[in-house]
C-alpha positions in Angstrom: 21.6 90.1 -22.2 21.1 86.5 -22.7 17.9 85.0 -21.3 18.4 81.9 -19.5 15.9 78.9 -19.1 14.2 78.1 -15.9 14.8 75.1 -13.8 12.7 74.0 -10.8 14.1 72.1 -8.0 13.4 71.1 -4.4 16.0 71.9 -1.8 16.0 71.6 2.0 14.6 74.6 4.0 18.0 75.0 5.8 19.7 75.2 2.3 17.2 77.8 1.1 17.8 79.9 4.2 21.7 79.8 3.6 21.1 80.7 -0.1 19.0 83.7 1.0 21.6 84.9 3.5 24.3 84.6 0.9 22.3 86.5 -1.7 21.6 89.3 0.8 25.2 89.5 2.1 26.7 89.7 -1.5 23.7 91.9 -3.0 23.3 89.2 -5.7 20.2 87.2 -6.5 19.6 83.5 -5.4 19.5 82.7 -9.2 23.2 84.1 -9.7 24.4 81.9 -6.8 22.6 78.8 -7.7 23.9 79.1 -11.5 27.4 79.8 -10.0 27.3 76.7 -7.9 25.9 74.5 -10.7 28.6 75.9 -13.1 31.3 75.1 -10.5 30.0 71.6 -9.9 29.7 70.9 -13.5 33.3 72.2 -14.2 34.8 69.9 -11.5 33.0 66.8 -12.4 33.7 67.3 -16.1 37.3 67.8 -15.4 37.3 64.7 -13.0 35.6 62.4 -15.9 38.2 63.7 -18.3 41.1 62.9 -16.1 39.6 59.4 -15.3 39.2 58.7 -19.0 42.7 59.9 -19.5 44.1 57.6 -16.9 42.1 54.7 -18.2 43.7 55.1 -21.6 47.1 55.4 -20.1 46.5 52.2 -18.1 45.2 50.5 -21.2 48.6 51.4 -22.9 50.6 50.1 -19.9 51.7 53.7 -18.7 51.5 52.8 -15.0 53.4 54.2 -12.1 54.6 51.3 -9.7 53.1 51.4 -6.3 56.6 51.7 -4.6 57.3 54.9 -6.6 54.1 56.5 -5.5 54.6 55.5 -1.9 58.2 57.0 -1.8 56.8 60.2 -3.4 54.3 60.6 -0.7 56.6 59.5 2.1 59.0 62.2 0.9 56.3 64.8 0.9 55.3 63.9 4.4 58.9 64.0 5.7 59.2 67.5 4.1 56.2 68.7 5.8 57.5 67.6 9.2 60.8 69.5 8.8 
């Protein structure tokens, strides 16, 4: 089993209580849930940064979608959802 490293942080008492309830309900440690939450947060934000960088590179190359095309796409989606 790999040993992790320690991190110390301050959280609001209500957040701590929620974490403790979750740990008890799932029969998992608080550390397990904190690590899972951090991993999910990092994965989401790393994906977001990558997509932003990708979009900026496309924009620099002039690979843009006209506003009218985007508006038409979303108006069609809304119309479909109302049917």
